Structure formats: C-alpha cells, structure tokens
DOPAKE-362614 format. One record per residue (C-alpha): x, y, z; residue in three letters. Coordinates in steps of 0.001 Angstrom, whole numbers, plus 500000, padded with zeros to 6 digits. Example, Ala and Ser with C-alpha at 12.3 -4.5 7.8 and 13.67 -1.06 7.14 Angstrom:
512300495500507800ALA513670498940507140SER
! end
This chain:
500063500094500239MET501435503469498772THR501562506305501521LYS499210508027499616LYS496633504979500013GLU497512504714503555GLN496574508273504369LEU493422507781502432LEU492578504341504461ALA493504506233507733ASN491591509463506905GLY488622507331505979ALA488727505405509081ALA488523508805510747VAL485768509960508710ALA483658506788509703SER484348507086513203ALA482971510904512737ILE480057509628510760LEU479063506765513464ALA479642508945516301GLY477233511682514737ALA474660509071514138GLY475056507778517657VAL474604511154518752PHE471607511505516994CYS469966508471518478VAL470763509544521627LEU468813512944521225VAL465808511110520088PHE466000509099523117CYS466381512214525069TYR463437513808523211CYS461264510594523740ALA461920510645527518TYR461748514468527809TYR458823515036525864TYR457121511642526220GLY457952509740529153TRP458597512481531908SER456438514902529717ARG458385517813531270GLN457352519608528140ARG454748518727526048GLN454681519089521836LEU451834520731520536THR452671521510516992SER453601519022514104TRP456901521291513555LEU458049520292517336GLY456763516667516429ILE458999516469513244THR462034518836514746LEU462361516316518087TYR461241512939516901TYR461442512695512938VAL464664514662512421CYS467122512773514741PRO465986509577513548VAL466173510718509799LEU469632512243510181VAL471085509212512084ALA469618506805509291SER471526508934506659LEU474858509177508640LEU475005505186509050PHE474177504742505361ALA477126507215504704CYS479120504554506185LEU478594502661503003ARG480062505012500637LEU483611505243498980ARG486070506480501395PRO486720509866499571THR483043510798499814GLN482847509363503600ARG485914512000504196ILE484126515035502220LYS480961514480504197ILE482684514049507720ALA484673517540506783LEU481342519184505918CYS479980517838509308LEU482542519340511496CYS482678522260509731SER478751522743510442VAL479129521676513941SER482314524102514605VAL480111526787513101ALA476850526030514800THR478471525651518289TYR480570529097517772THR477472530782517139LEU475730529156520133GLU478721530093522451ILE478551533535521017GLY474945534157521274ALA475014532293525099ALA477691535116525776ILE476502537997523982TRP472660537683525358PHE473981537506528664SER476055540655528827LEU474438543175530940PRO474291545887528517SER472472543465525979VAL469953542319528659LEU469396546236529553ASP468940547095526168SER466255543874525995GLN464448545441528965ARG464174548695527427ARG462600547361524185ASN460011545552526125LEU459081548486528253LEU458854550634525129ALA456778547927523551LYS454131547841526318ALA454492551711526837ALA453328552120522694ALA450505549501523433ALA449315551801526175ALA449836554871523984GLY452875556289526562THR456039557559524968GLN459029555960526272PHE462785556949526509ASP464875554027524982ARG468376555655526018ARG470502553895528157SER471712555769531503ARG474962555970530379ALA473749557883527269THR471593559977529546VAL474191561147531427VAL476480561853528371HIS473521563964526924ASP473141565879530032LEU477045566419530278ARG476976567741526599SER474619570426527601GLN476755571857530490GLY474761569770533136ILE477555567949535619PRO475507565027535871ALA476562561202537449ASP475098557973537272PRO473801556289540479SER476487554670542174ILE475543551586544368PHE477885549483546736PRO477578546090544798GLN479180547903541666GLY482001548777544100LEU482566544984545059LEU485253543129542997GLN485812539530543617LYS489353538458544325GLN491770535592543410SER490929534088547027ASP487158534124545984LYS486727537032548420THR485028540071547798MET486772543694548010LYS485927547224547296SER487800549250544494VAL487914552352546672ILE490591553026548776SER491438555897551084LEU494755556515552464LYS495851552904551531GLY492810551315553497ALA489736549481551961GLU486836551627552132VAL483204550772550666LEU480914553640550410PRO477347553122550881LEU475657555893548371ALA476388558103545458SER478127561327545197ILE476841564054547357SER475096566974546010HIS475123566060542102THR472376565385539597PHE472133561738539684THR470450559739536797VAL468853556670538138LEU466099554858535928CYS463345554621533389ASN460515552183534008GLU457624554211533403THR458671556293530097GLY461126559129531466LYS464029558929533434PHE464093559381537144LEU466759561992538379SER467435563868541444TYR469952565934543490VAL471720563707546051SER471665564713549380ASP474435565655551871GLU475623562023551662HIS474576560807548253GLY471037559642549045PHE467774560188547214ASN466204562752549873ASN464612566397550324PRO467714569149550637PRO468290569995553998ASN466712567032555638ILE469580565898557688TRP469621569343559471ASP466541568312561216LYS466761568263564840ARG464831564948565359ALA464681562247562396ILE461708560383563296GLU461496557488560495ILE464488556079558500VAL464050553452555728ALA466786551227554623VAL466707548740551903GLY467641548976548150ASP466196550500545042SER462619550585546139TYR463271552689549235VAL466086554534546725GLN462448555538544626GLY463436553591541544TYR461719554626538423CYS458706556488540385VAL458089560308539946PRO459318562406542897ALA456519562430545215GLY455431558994544314ASP457530556494546177SER456657555171549494PHE459267556452551179VAL457818559958549766ASP454131559006550685LYS454968557989554463ILE457087561435554414ARG454004563519553728ASN452508561967557087ARG455913562153558864HIS457759564746557576PRO461043563761559760ALA461491560724557359THR464744559679555779LEU465323557219552976GLY468615555276553028LEU468219553084550202GLY470569552276547305ILE470028549983544510GLU471707546354544723GLY471740546845548519ASN471422543296550537GLY471380542703554525PRO474585543384554852LEU474994546511553200VAL471608547620555089MET473109546636558407LEU476160548787557315ALA474082551811556506THR472202551309559965ILE475627551366561727LYS476987554148559725GLU474273556552559704TYR471206555779561754VAL472824554953564814HIS473714558686565081ALA470432559973564020LEU468463557883567074LYS465147557714565162PRO462062556262566846LYS461176553824563858VAL463630552096561610VAL461995550527558510LEU463992547117557052TRP462385546658553409PHE463241543322552417TYR462543542523548613TYR462261538714548033GLU463330538950543980GLY467146539167545068ASN467866539982548959ASP469178536222549469PHE470910536446546314ALA472580539844547269ASP473516538402550556LEU475205535573548859ARG477667537853547494SER478034540396550324GLU479085537470552568LYS482223537215550675ASP483482540560551625SER485535540416554806PRO484744544008555449LEU481039543955555477LEU480852540812557707ARG482952543107560169ARG479486544549560831TYR478458541979562602LEU480859543024565337THR479549545481567605SER480942548722567423GLY482694548330564119PHE482344551437561747THR484258552731558698GLN483279556575559800GLY481700557424556659LEU479375560130558151LEU482524562495558936GLY484173561378555248ARG481895562805552813GLN484213564879550963SER486954562226550639GLU484166559525549508ILE483071561693546983ASP486362562470545542GLN486910558582545491ALA484267557976543499LEU484376560833541114SER487750559255540342ASP486466555672539902PHE483429556929537835ILE485047559179535039GLU487104556641533235PRO484092554157532960GLU481937557071531557ILE484446557871528989GLY484762554160527967LYS483433553499524488SER480625551128523803GLU482786548699522237LEU485320548269525117ARG482610548289527736LYS480965545114525357LYS484583543242525181LEU484738543751529030GLU481283542432529681GLU481842539340527250MET485391538662529237ALA483575538685532508VAL480678536232531342VAL483070534169529291GLY484777533540532736ARG481832533126534701GLU479915530434532507LEU478805527669534987LYS478200523860534132LEU474359525145533811SER475527527259530972SER477490524561529503ILE474735521902529445GLU472487524709527785SER475266525254525359ILE475121521533524342LEU471719521534524004LYS471805524788521599LEU469346526477523916SER470443530165522837ALA470518529313519146PHE467232527495519120ARG465642530035521115LYS466368532947518644ARG465029530627515959LEU462020530065517403GLY462634526422517884LEU461810525887521535ILE458954524050521280GLN455943523264523823GLY454776524841526798PRO456660523680530414SER454674520785532071ASN456770520913535456THR454684520289538281PRO453678523693539797SER455162521951543384THR458452520061543478PRO458168516846545310SER461826517039546828ILE463625520855547350GLU467296520612545737ASP469602519381548828GLU472397521520547706SER470220524873547341ARG468133524028550438ALA471530523694552356GLN472825526818550861ALA469889528885551525MET469677527658554965GLY472897528891555631VAL471955532555554343LEU468940532336556219ALA470748531823559400ASP473252534367558336LEU470184536933557888LEU468892536174561206HIS472151537095562911ASN472217540277560642ILE469097541153561754LEU469732540570565460LEU472728542942565287GLU470680545411563251ALA468127545491566365LYS470569545776568795ARG472168548687566948SER468648550293566597VAL467507549347570192SER470685550708571635GLU469664554264570344CYS466176553962571400GLY464175552973568357GLY462053549941566957THR463017548156564037LEU460564546810561778TYR460682544004559174PHE458658545207556089VAL458613542205553069TYR458186543522549658LEU456802540678546969PRO458296540267543715ALA456383540280540200TRP456836536653539381PRO454812535622542428ARG451615536943540503TYR452543536095537083ALA451720533500534757THR453197531880531746THR451162534183529320GLU452760537218530871ASP455529538332528651GLY459130537581529546GLY457958535849532638SER460029532516532432ASP463295534452531801SER462793536959534454LEU461893534079537103GLY458499533669537247ALA458888530142536705SER460866529441539568ALA458100531086541595PHE455415528869540130ARG457441525670541125MET457473526739544816GLY461030527876545420ILE460046531003546533ALA457988529566549307LYS460649528090551367PRO462724531123550599ASP460180533189551884ARG459352531215554944ASP463099531183555817ARG463055535464555419ALA460021535526557824LEU461485533179560116HIS464537535030560356SER462778538221561262ALA460329536924563618ILE462854534696565542SER464807537690565965ALA462021539300567374GLY460932542218564944LEU457328543355564176PRO456851542036560596VAL454812543847557910ILE454116541776555190ASP453074543400551709ILE452706540280550059HIS448920539672552024GLN448012543403550882ALA448985542750547265PHE447004539300547327ILE443887541206548412ALA444062543072545485GLN441492541943542388PRO444682542192540056ASP448136542380541635PRO449907542871538153LEU448263546219537663ALA450341547116540740LEU453635547193538062PHE454240549294535379PRO452780548170532345PHE451842544633534425ARG455846543886533600LEU458445542575536164ALA459528546085537235HIS459406548034540455HIS455796549051541765TYR454374551608539954ASN452658554391541800GLU449372552732542782ALA451771549699544336GLY453870552342545999GLN450888554046547506ARG449848550563548776LEU452842549776550425VAL452847553141552104ALA449299552529553556GLN450084549343555069GLU453156550460556441VAL451415553764558332LEU449053551566559322ARG451303549240561098ALA453640552196562711ILE450910554494563322SER447760552512564160PRO445781555167565648ARG446200557541562950GLU
! end
C-alpha cells in the first residue's frame, strides 16, 4: 500500500468514526426527546413542527449518517469534513449567542425594548436611551450629571474568592454606601421618563437639608425600592410616608442586600437616633445579594458590635474617590464596555450554562425552535438538597444580621420593623410577557415559598415586628396592575401607595 493509499485509509477510518459517532449522537438526542417530551412530559409538544423537529429529524439524520458509512472513502471524508465544519460553526454561534445575550448591557437593552413596546401599546412615549447615554447627553448640555453609584458595583471578586471594594482612602479599603453627594444623579426609567434627582448631603435620594432636622423620626433602609426607583418624585412609598411624617429619611440604594443595609444602619442611623427604622426586605433578590455580600470581609465586620468605617464624617473624601472611579468608566467606548462584559461573562460560565450550550438552547431560542409549553409540576416533590443547604446558611446569616441591626437600633432607643416586599413573578403566569426568563417559573415551582418562609422566620425569631406587603397585594383584584405596564419591574404609583398605606397602618395604628 502506497503512502497516499495509507493516508486515504486512515482518513476514511477517522471519517467513519465521525459519521458513526454523529449517528449515535442523533439516536441519543431522539432518546432524550422521547424521555423529556414523551415519558416524563416535562414539556409537551403541541405542533407538527415540534414532532418533526424532535422526533423525525434525529431518526432521519441518524439513518442518513449510518448509510454514509457504505460510501466510498473519499465521499465519507468529504461528508465528515462538512459535518465537522457545520458543527464547529453552529457551536461557535451558540457560544457567541449564549455570551452575547448574557451581557448586562444587552439584557438592559432588551428590558428597555420590552418596556417601550408595552408603553407604546398603552399610548405612552418611552425614552429608550441607556443611563450612560442620558448622563453623556446631560453633560454635553453643560449639566454635571453622574450615574447612581451603588455598593455592589464597587465590590470586585479577588483571586481568593473574597469580595473587595475598589475604593481605598489613605491605603485602606473603604466601601461607600451611597452615591456622590449634591450631584444631579441619573437613576432609571421604567415608566417612560428617566428619574433623576439631586443627591443629598450623603449621596442618598432625599429632600435638601433633611439631615439638618433636629430629630429624624423614621428611617427607611433597603435597596432600589427605598431609593425611589423609577417612580416620579413624590410617588415613592418613602415620599408618601414622609407626607405623613416629614422627618422621614430614605437610606436606600439599588442593589443593597442585608449586610449593606446593616452597614447603613451602623454608619448613619445610629447617629440619628430615630424612633422607627423600617427594614425593607425584597424577596426578588435580597438572598442573592447576601450570597455575594457575605464574601466581603469588610461587610462581615459589621456583625461585630461597634465596627464602623466612619463614613458620616468622610463625605468629601468619598466624593472625590467615587468621582475618580466613575470618570474613566463614563469615558469608555461602547465597544470596550462590550468586550469587558464578554470577558467577565465568559469567565463565569457555569456547568448549567455548558449544558445549555450543548443543547443549543440560545440558538434554538433565537430561531423560535423551542417547542411546547413547560409541563413541570407547580410544586416539586423534593427541594434540591444543595440549594436547600445553601439557603439555610443564608437564612441563618440573615437572622444574625437582623439581630445585630435590632441591637444597634434599640441601643439608640428605636424600633426596627421588617417590611416584606413581594416580587412580580409571584403574581405572574406563563402568558405574561417574558415571565420565564424573569424568574416567574421558579416562583411557580414553589422555590419562593421556602425562601419566603426562611426570610420571615429569620425576622420573627429575631423578635422583629413584621409588615407583610404580600398579604396586601394578594387582597387586590389584580396584583399585576401594581406594576408598570404589568411587567416585571418596580411597583408603579398604585403599588407604592399601597406599600405606604400598610406601613403607616402598622407604625401609626391610631392615626
């Protein structure tokens, strides 16, 4: 046998292995689809397209591939090369799509487009610009605007898996808990127009000079809800509580979780000595925020009695450090931002993401080839053991955080209330736009019930009075009407008003 013949024989053997392997893969795909759609019925095919795509096509392609094994060596090699080229191209597109459609900027753009579409259907004009674009446009008009800065955005993961603030003062790590003070701050847009405000003396969203009041009566701590996210000035529940109790201070910043909220109490609330402190717990992400926050050694120090960064008296230093941090970020081109986001997302691909890539989930979704509604039972029989264990640890940590917050508030003569804020997916159905991608399916599966029970148990066992806003929401004839355009965003004016009413009823029962 000549060298050329030997090379052809070896190539044909490799080609046969590729064709046979691809045929076996198609058979396995058919078996998986038969189990997934037929036996376990986790999804149910409802069209001939789905039956053809998931039953007929794998069998047909497998038959053709096995038949190709009988072709001449050169033909087998050509078909194998084409098969490899198509496979590499397909999975390259899948990986690219999986990363691209996971980028924060792309997700934000999708969110804005969804809102704009709903706004148009309701006859409302919607500003589609991103927050960064709004800041740039304001600055070009001579208005010294800044984006809202939040503590979670200042924490970066280190090589030892801990989280550390990117801000340092005099060589020491410092985590600011609010934005730059006395600046025009651009926040968000969920109702059509961007919400912007001039930040107060310490970077929060409050009326001017409120810190000068002799006696602050009520302080609200929390995340974006307390910050007044995406509702006009005067319409947030903090504003409505302030209408009844003028000496009300809102110390909420987007992305805050329980440890940052505890830090806020120790840095600012303790010095104000209010009668009432409202701890607004948001079920949509507070446990997730705590999962990240707990990896910050600096934040965990707030569990120690007496620890403080002394932020109240360091505002000028904090403002300068935050300004130095955000200016390079604002000046980045869109291309550079996308590349940096892609690098981060690519590094953080998880096992579940790899499984999704192997199943070509992103590719099939973009082509509209994911067939059949989910048939997953509304309540799982057994909660995932590893998740249950992790959530139990977080619930214990939340309990300890609330105990320390209660101790700190009680020390200055106040009462700490735990206000439970429900999330949109709790009231959504599969027919509501984008619900599955926004977490409604997880709530329907019952995952939210143990998490809700854990959070409420942490508060009750810590001896805190609980104000459960969920009970007020489900008492409404249409809870989704409490959200802008019925979509998965912060409460609209009606929802904000309902929250304020329930809180005021609890803290001022005789008014």
